[in-house]
N, C-alpha and C positions, 0 to 999 in steps of 0.2 A: 504493499499499499504506500503510495507516494505521499509525502508531506509537502504542503505548499501553502502560500498565503495569497490572497487576492485583495487588492485595495478596495475599500468601500466605494461604491459608485456614487457619483455626484447626483445622478438622477436614476432611479430604478423603480421597478414595479414589484410590489410585494403581494403574494398570494398566501393567505393564512387560513388553515382549516383545522379545527379541533374535533376529535372524536372521543367523547367520554371525558372531557376535561384534560388538564395538563397531565402528561405522562410522568411517572416517577422513574428513576433509574432502574428500578426492578422490573418495570414493564416496558422498557425502551424497545423500540422496534428494530430488529435486525434486518438488514438488507441481504436477501438470499440470492437474488438474481436480477438481471437487468437486460431488457431487450429493446430494440428499436426497429420499427418497420415504416417504410415509405408508402404513401397512398397518393391518390390523384391530386389533392390540394394541400396536404400537410404531412408532417412526419410525427409519428407517435412513439413516445418512449414510455415503457411500463416498468416500474420498480416493484418487485415483489417483496412485501414486508411481513414480518412475523406477527405484527399487530397494528392497530391504528396508530397514527403519529401526528404530531404537530410539526409543521414545516414552514419554511419561508422560501420564496422563489423570486429571483430578480434576473435582469438581463444586463449584460455589459457589452460595450462596443470596442472596436479597435484593439484586438480582433473580436469578432462576434462570439459571444458566449451566453449560455443560460446556466445559472447557478442555483442549486437547491441545497438548503441546509436542513437536515432532519434532526430534531431535538433528541439528544440522548441516544442516538442511534450508532450502530457500528456495522461493518460488513461481517457477515457470517463466515466462519472458517472455510477457506477454499474459494471464496468469492473472487472473481476477476472480471474487470471490464475490458480487458485487452481484446482488440479486434471488433468491438461493438461499434458499428457505423452503418448508416444507411440514410438516403435522402439528404436532409439538411445537416445531419449530424456527421461530423468529420472524425470525432474522437471523443472518448469519455474518460474522465479522470476522477479518482476519489481520494479523499484525505480527511484529516481531522481539523475541525475548527472549534477549539476548546473541547467541550464534552460532546459536541455535535458531529454528525457526519456530513461532509460537504461532497456533493456530486457536481461536477462541472461538465457541461456538454460544449465542446468546441464545435462551432458551426462553420459551414461554408459561406454563409451570408447572414445579414441581420434578420431576425425573426421576431414575431410576436408569440408569446407563450401563454397558454391556458392550461390550468391544472385542476385535478379533482381526485378525491380518494374513493375507491370502490371497496365495499365490504365483501367478506367471503361469499362466494356463490359458484355453483357448478363445478365444485371440486377445487376451486382456486381460492387462495387466501386473500389477505389485504393487499391492495395494489394502489400505488400512487401513479396516476396517469398524467403525462405532460404532452400536450399537443402543440407543435411548433408550426406556425404559419408564416410563409415568406412575406415580407413587406411588399406592398403593391408595386413600389418602384423597382423591386428586384424580383418580380415574378419569374419563376423558373420554368423551363420547358419540362413538362411532365412526361415521363416514359410511357410507352404504350401499355395499357392495362387490359383492354377489352378485346374480344375477338373481332368486333367490327372495326376497331381502330387498327388491329393487326393486319386484317385483310386489305384495308385501304392503304396502309403504308407498305405492306409486304415485308417488313423487316422487324418484327417484334423480337424481343430477347427470349431465348429459352430459359425457363425457370427450373433450377435444380434445387430441390429441398434436401438439405443435409441433416441427418439425424445422428447426434453424438449419443451412443448408447449409454443407458443407465443415468446416473446423476442424483445429487441430493442424498436422500437417505438410502439410496440404492447404489452402493459402490461398484457393483459388478464383481468380476473376478479380481483376485488380489495376487500379485506376483510374489515370488520367493523373497524379494527384497522390499516388499510392502507396497509396490506400485499399484494404485487402484485403476481398474479398467476405465471408470468414469473420467479419470483425469486425462489419460492418453487419448481416449476417443474424442474428448472435447478439443484437445490440442490439434489432433489430426483434422477434425472437422473444420476448425478455424483456418487451418492452412489450405484445406481443400476449397473453402469459400474464397480465400484470398486468390488462389490460382484461377478458379472459375470466373471470378469477377474481372480478372485481367484478360480474359479471352473475349474476342469480339463476338457479339451476338449471344452472350450467355450471362446469366445472373444467378447467384446463389442466395438462398435463405436458410437460416439455422432454426431447427426446432427448439434448441436451447442455446443461449449465448453464454451462460454461466453454470454454476454448480446447483442446478435445480432439478427436482423430481417431476417428471411428466409421465402420466399414465400411458401405457402402450397404445391404446386406441386413439388417445389424443394426438399422438405423434403423426399418424398418417392423416388424421383430420386436419392438422395444421398444414400439411402439404396440399390437401385439397383446397383449403381456404386460400392458399397462396396461388392457386391455379397452376401448380407445378406440372412440368412436363415429365419429371423424373424424381423419384424418391430414393435416396441412398442412405442406408443405415450403417454406421461404422461401429465395429465391435472389436474385441480381442479375445480369442478363444482360450479355453483352459480345460485341461484334463489331468487326471492323476499321474499319467506317464510324462515326466518332465522332459523326455527326449522328443516328444511330438513337436513338429515344427511346420512352418509354412502358412500361406494364406489360403482362404477358401471364399467362394462367392455363392450365395444362396438366392433362390427365388421361391415364390410360394408354391406349395404342393397342390396337386389337384384337389385333395381332400379339403384343404383350407379354403380353396377357391369356392368350392360347392357350398360349404357351410356359411361363408361370408355372403354369397349371393342370396342365399335363403334369408339371412338376417336383413339385408337391404331390401329385399322384396317385402318383408314384414313391416318395415318402417317406411311406409309410403311417402312420408314427407321428404325422405332422402332419396327414394328410388326414382322419383320423377325426373331429376336432373340427369339421370343415367340413361334415360330412354327418350331423349330429345324433347323433354318438356311435356310428354304425353300425360294427361290426367288419368290416373289408374283408378278405375271403378271396381266394384266387387266382381264384375264379370270378366275382368281383364287379367286374371291371374296367369293364365296360360301365355298370353302375349307378353306380359311383363317378364315372366320367367325366361322366355326365349330371348327377349331383348337383353336382359341382364346377363344371360349366359353368353351371348355374343359379345357384350361389352367386356366381360371379364376374360373371355377367351382371347380377345384381341390384346387386352392389357398383359396377359401372361405371355403371349408370344413376343410382344415388345420387350417384356422384362427379360425373357430368356435371351433374346438377341443382344441387348445391351449388356447383360451379364457375361455373355461369351466374350465381348470386346473388352470388358473390364478385366476379366480373368486373363485374357491375352496380354494385357498391359502388365499385370502382376507377375505373369510368367517371365516377362523380360527383366523384372526387378530381382528375381531370385527364385528360391524353392517355393513351390505351392504344395499345400497339403493334399488337395484334391485337384486333379488335372481336368476334371469335368465340373460344370455348374451343378451344384447340389440343390435339392428341393426339400423344403421343410415347412411346417405349419407355424411360422413365426407370425405373431399377431401384427407386428408393425408392417408386414408385407401385404396386408389384406385389403388395401384400397382397391375397389373394383375398377377404377378408371384412371389411376396413375401408375404407370409402369414402375415397379419397385424391386430393389435388390438389397441384400444385406452382405456386407464385406467383413469377413473375419480377417483382420489385417495380419495377425500372427498369433502365436500361443504365448500369452503372458505368463503362463505356468512354466515355460522354458526359460531358464536364467539368461541365456544368450539372447533370446528374442525379446525378453523383458527389457534388457539393456538397450537393444536397438529401438524399441518402441519409445523409450524415453529420449532418444537422440533427435533433436530438431532436424538434423540433416536427413536422417532416415524417414522422419515424418514427411518432409518435403518430397522425397522420392516416392513414398506411398501415394501421397496426394497426386503427384504428377502422373503416376501409372493409372490411377482412376480417371483423371481428367482426359488423358489420351484415349482411353477406351470409350469414354462418353462421347468425345469428339468424333471418333471413328464411326460410332453408331449413328449419331445425328447427321454426320456428313453424308451418309448413304441413305438414311431414312428420316429426313427432317419433317417435323410437323408443318403443314401449310401455313403460309403467312409469316414464317420466321426468317431471320437473317440467314440461317443455314439453308433454308429452301431457296432463297434468292441466289445464294452462291452456287447451289446445285444447278440452277437454271443457266448459269454462266459458264459451266464446264464445256470444254470441247466434246464433240460426240465420240471422237476416237483418239488414240495415242499411237504414234509410230515408235516402236522400240529401237533404241540406239545402243551402241556398244557400251557394255558395262552396266546396263540397267538390269534390275531383277524385278520379278512380278510383285514381290512384297514392297520393294521401294516405289514402284509405280502406284500401287494401291495407296501407300501412305501419302504420296504427293498429291493425290486427288481426294484424300479424306474418305476413302471407301475401304471396307474390310477386304482382306485377301480372299476370303471365301466368296464374297459378293462379286469380285472382279473375276475370279476363276469361273464361277457359274455363268456370268454374263457372256463369257467367251468360249464356253464349252470345253474348258481345259480340265484334264484329269490330273495333271501335275503342275508344278510351279516353274517348269522349264519354258522359256520363251526365246525366240530367235530374233536376231537383229533384222529390222525391216518389217517385222510382223505388225499388223494393225489390230489394236485392241479396242473394243468398244467400252467406253466409260459409262457405267450405269448413271442415269440421270443427266447425261450430257445433252446439250442442245444441238439438235441436228440442223 
């Protein structure tokens, strides 16, 4: 936790809210997690607190900042705001201001701030919500958010939801040296987000940005709410045999898909958006079941395809535990309409792999392997209206093989998978001859 001081502003806005009177030090609210999300007209920050709180909020200029002092509060053990940014928020810092906790939001531009406290509801605890609105003179260009906008622009960003496994009261597996799975999965998830956000045409969102507990079903619900094109859950495996090693990639099993489709069919308020907005009446059970089955079948096929590409990337990094994509009934993979995969990055129960999982350099390599696999998949099978789809339309229809080129190198240069390129050209091997003309899948004729 960094220590710093801020000068008192000459002009500032104070927002004060009491819940149940002044808090004593015994009932001070701990800050357990903090998340930021951008929307069409504002950026929202949510601070998860252990109880109600008294707080003060003000803005500072040159550079633009929003400051929140929470009376008698402190960060919960393991809390970190590193890497929390989106929309107007460039960076988040925390420190002590006397006996109070100070949270500073460094902004990209001046903003107006509104705040309020939310009581516990729907399985969530006390929350301090801060909405940041850009000042009119500095109105920003809002990224594409809706399908209609995406189709008109032709280049919306792909949204990848990244789920750091476990968190909060659930530490996950614990390595021989005491490393918690929840810690390394969050570190890898943050690095994966950083790399995805650096890619053209891609944007990442985290299901958790700090050490907070999120129910399994809520994790894939967050992906759906973000209108994600892909859901990736990051984990670290563990078994009794400490020599077990390598990465694995999982998709949902058929059994899990069937049970989940049945649940969505029963919850008609959720199933309508999976069947094209069709209103489901009591006589539409058969139709709804067929439509839901088609929806989840397509999602599972997409999940398997992208999982194959990600596993290929991990094979290039080193040993994999399973050379084929595995299938299991993981709850977090049950979204009927968002392709989903779970990556077991390594065995935290293996002392050598535990050490690598703690190494930031290895974490970057893991993230890079996942990113490359995701790029290869979306490069050959992009959703309509995305930047990737626009690039696919610009590809040449064919490629003439020159000396020194390999089929795998050609596939990588066009962002298509080796198997897709091989199938498109009727090849049974990866051998190509100089001068041969290869058809590029998705190329413009």
